[in-house]
N, C-alpha and C positions, 0 to 999 in steps of 0.2 A: 506487524504485530503478530506475526505468527511464524513458527518454525517448522519447515517440512523438509523431506527428503527421503533417500532410498537408502536401503542397508541389504547386505547380502543374506541375512538370514533372519528368522522371526523373533529373535530374543529381544527382550526390551532394551531400549534405547534411552541413555541417560542425556539429557539437554542443560547445559548450564550457561548463563549469560554471565561475563565478568564484566566489570567496569573498574579501570584503574586497579586491576588483579585481585579484585575482592568480587567474590560471587553475590550477585544482587538478585538472581532468579534461578530457579532449578525446578526441573519436572522428569517424570519418566513416562516414556512413551511405548506403545505396544504396537508394533508395525503389524500391518495386515497384507495379504498377498495382493500383489498389483504387477500384472504382466511378468516380467521374467525376475521381478525382485520383490522387496517389501517396502510398502511406504509407510512413513510414520508423520504424524502431525501434531503438533503442539499450540494449542491456541493461547491467548493470553490469560484466560480464566485457569489453564491447566496449572499456571505458575501460583495460583491461588487457591488450594483446596476448599479452604474455608469460606470462598466468596471474596470479591474485589469491588460490590457495588456495580455490577455491569461491566461490560467489555471496554467502554471508555474510561473507565475507574482502575483498569487493570494495568499492568506493565506494559511499558513501550519502549522501544529500543533509541539509544542516542549513537550518534557517530561515535566511533572508538570502541565501542562495546566488542567483546570478543565473544561469539557464539560457538559453543564447542558440543558436538553429538560425540558419544562414545557408545561403542557396542563391542563387547569383549575387548578385544585387540585393535579394533577399526576406531581412529578417530578422525574426524573431520571438523575443522574450525574455518571461522570467517570472521575478519574485522569489520564490522557495519561501517559502510561509507557515509559521507554526507550525500544523500540522494533524494531529490525534491522533484515534484512534476506538478505543474500548474495548467489546466486546461482553460483557453481564451477562446470561446466559440465564435465571438465577434471577428476575431482574426485568423480563425481556423487552425490555431497553432496549441501546441504543447511545449511548455518551456520549464527549465529548472536548472539544478544544478547537479553534478556527477563528478567522479573522480577525473581529473584533468586529461586530456586527449584521449578518455574512453569511447568507445562505440557503444550506445545503447540500442536496444529493441525494443519498440513500442508496439502495443496492442490496444486497439480500440475497438468497443462493442455498442454499436448504435443503439439507442434506445428504442428506436421504430422497429427494429429488426435484430432482438435479441441473441439469435442462432448465428447471426453473421459476426466475423471477426475480421478487422482489418489491420494490415501491419506497416511499420515504418522504421526506418533506422534514422539515428542522428548521431553525430560527432560530437563531444564536448571539446570546447578550446583549452588554451593551456591555464585558463582561469577557472575550468570546471562548468561553464555557461554551456548549455545546449539548446537548440530549437528544433522542432519536428514541424512542418508545414502539412497540413492535411488538405490543402486546397488540390483538386477540385472535390475531394471527397465529402465537405463541408461537415465539419464539426458542429454537433447543435447541443442545445441545453439538455441535460440529463443523459448524454453520452457518457459512458466509463471506459476505463481501461486500465493499463499499468505500463511503467517503464521497466526494463530489467538491465541492470548491471551486471557482467559475469566476470569473476576473478579469474575463472579458467573453466573449462567444459563441466567441472563437477561442484562447483561453488557460485552462488548467485545472489544478489539482494534484489528485491523487487519493491517498487512504491506505487500505490494507488492514487489515481486521479480521476475526479467526476467534474465535468463540465455544469457549472451550477445552473439552476432550474428553478424558478419560483412560479407558484401558481396560487392566485388569489381568487376567493369565491365572492361574488357580488352578493350584498345583502348578508354578510355571514362575519363573524369574527374569527374566522381560520384563515390562516395563510399556510399553503403546503409548497413543499420544493424538495430539492435535492441537493447535497454539497458534500464535501469528502468527508467521510467517517470520520468521528470525533471531533470535527471542527467547530468554530464558535461561528454563529450566524447573526447578525445583528439586521433589523428591519426598522424603517423609518417611514412615516407616512404622515399625511395631513389629513384633519376632518374636514368637514363641509364649509368651516370657517377659516380654513388655512391655518389652524393651529397644530404644531408637530406633536405628532405621537410616536412613543418610543417602546420598543420591547427587546 
């Protein structure tokens, strides 16, 4: 849901998202110094200067969208691939779909040690399916990370994953947990008489 990158100068960067040749989102970013270049970031809300009802109500990318960043005569573009990631802590794996035969880099941030980062690679088959085994690292509920597909050294797509975590408070009406950002979570439970409750 975010566009970011580096440019050689601090001049404004025009970012457009085209879908079937039609501009469906556009924003201007102002790079800031970062290392030996200038970093620009465009969040989903940047495409909606008048508001969009929160981050989950804002624009989201679809496979096939073309993202184009322009600064003066410098133009960088990327076609958004079909890229998914699902974390399964019970099986210690992250799996999903990526461009066929691609090699992905995966980064895992344990909830118990947020400053740590664990890495892995996975190869997609000719159908685009991939799987990364985190054993014996032990992927746990609440851990998060992202998978990266690189078109080349200067263009990449990222997708975030979160190992689902559900916490329920005793004698309370509140259930807390973690899931992928902007995803739908449905909870079911029974009362003391065995009747199903649903939220």
